[in-house]
Every structure is written in structure tokens, then in C-alpha cells.
N, C-alpha and C positions, 0 to 999 in steps of 0.2 A: 504494500500500500504506500502511496506517495501523496503528498499534498500539492494541490494545484490551485491557482487563483484564476477566476474568470472575471474579466473587467466588463464595463458597460458596453464595449464594442465587440463582445463575444470573443475576445482574444484570451487564449489560455497561456498561463505562465507557470512552469513547474517550480515549486518552492523547495521540495526535498527530493533527493535522488540518492538513496543509499539502501543497503540490504537490511531493511528493518520495516516494521509495520508502523507507519506514521499515520495517526488518525485523530479525529475529534478536535479539530483546530478551534481556537477561540481568539478573535481579534481583541487587542486591548482597546479601551474606549477611545484613545487618541489615534488609533489606526497605525501605530508605529511598530507594534510587536504582535507576534502570534504565539500563543501557548498551545501545545499539543501533546498527546501521549505518544510514546514511542517504545518499541521493543528493542531498540538499539542497545547492545550490551547484554541482551538475554532476558531482562526483566522489564516489564512496563514501568516507565517513569515519565515525569513531566519534563518537557524541553521547551525552549523558546527560540524564536528567530526574531531578530530586530531588523527592520527594514532599513537599509543603508548603513548599518553598523556591523562590524566584524565580517564584512562581505556576505552578509546573510547566512553565516554558518550557524547551525543549531548549537545551542548551549544547554547542557543538562541542568535542570533546576533541582529536582528531587533525586535522592540517592537512597531509596528504601528497598529492602530485600523482599518485602511482601507485595511490592508494586504500587503504583499510583496511577489513577486514571481520571478522566472527565475534568480537565482543567477549566477553571472559570476565573476571570479577572474581577477584582473588586471595582466598585464604581470610580475610585480615584486612581486606579492602576498601581496602587501601593502594595497590594497583596493579591494572592491568588488562593483559590480553594481547589481541592481535588478529592477524589474518593479513594 
């Protein structure tokens, strides 16, 4: 599974491209970051991609052995929740 972005002109842009299951993206309220769950590394954890920062490379946010899923940004983009 990969993440793709569809713009208002129906243009597709691939966001992730790696041997992992990247799913359930959630845009930050300011539109600058995307949080998502990924199986990269073997266990589901939460990652983020910042648009225009770090060349759009995914950064792992959670490091839990039991897995983390369903990321959601807080209204002020200061925190996130996951299951």
C-alpha cells in the first residue's frame, strides 16, 4: 500500500514509495504535514511526512512494540492521537 495525493485537477502524486503498508493518512489542519500508519520496520507505527521539509521523507513518530494505528491531529497541530 502506498499513499497518493489527488489534486483538484485530477493529477495524482505519489507520496510514499517503499516496501511497507502505508495507510490511513490524516492531513494536519494547516495542510503542511500528513500523519499515517505504516508497517515499515515490521510493526504498525505512526509516521509523518512534512510537505517541503526533509525532502518529504517519512519520519517515524511512535516506537511501540504493540503497534499504533489510526493517527489523528489535534485541532492546533500540537499533538496527535492514535489507537
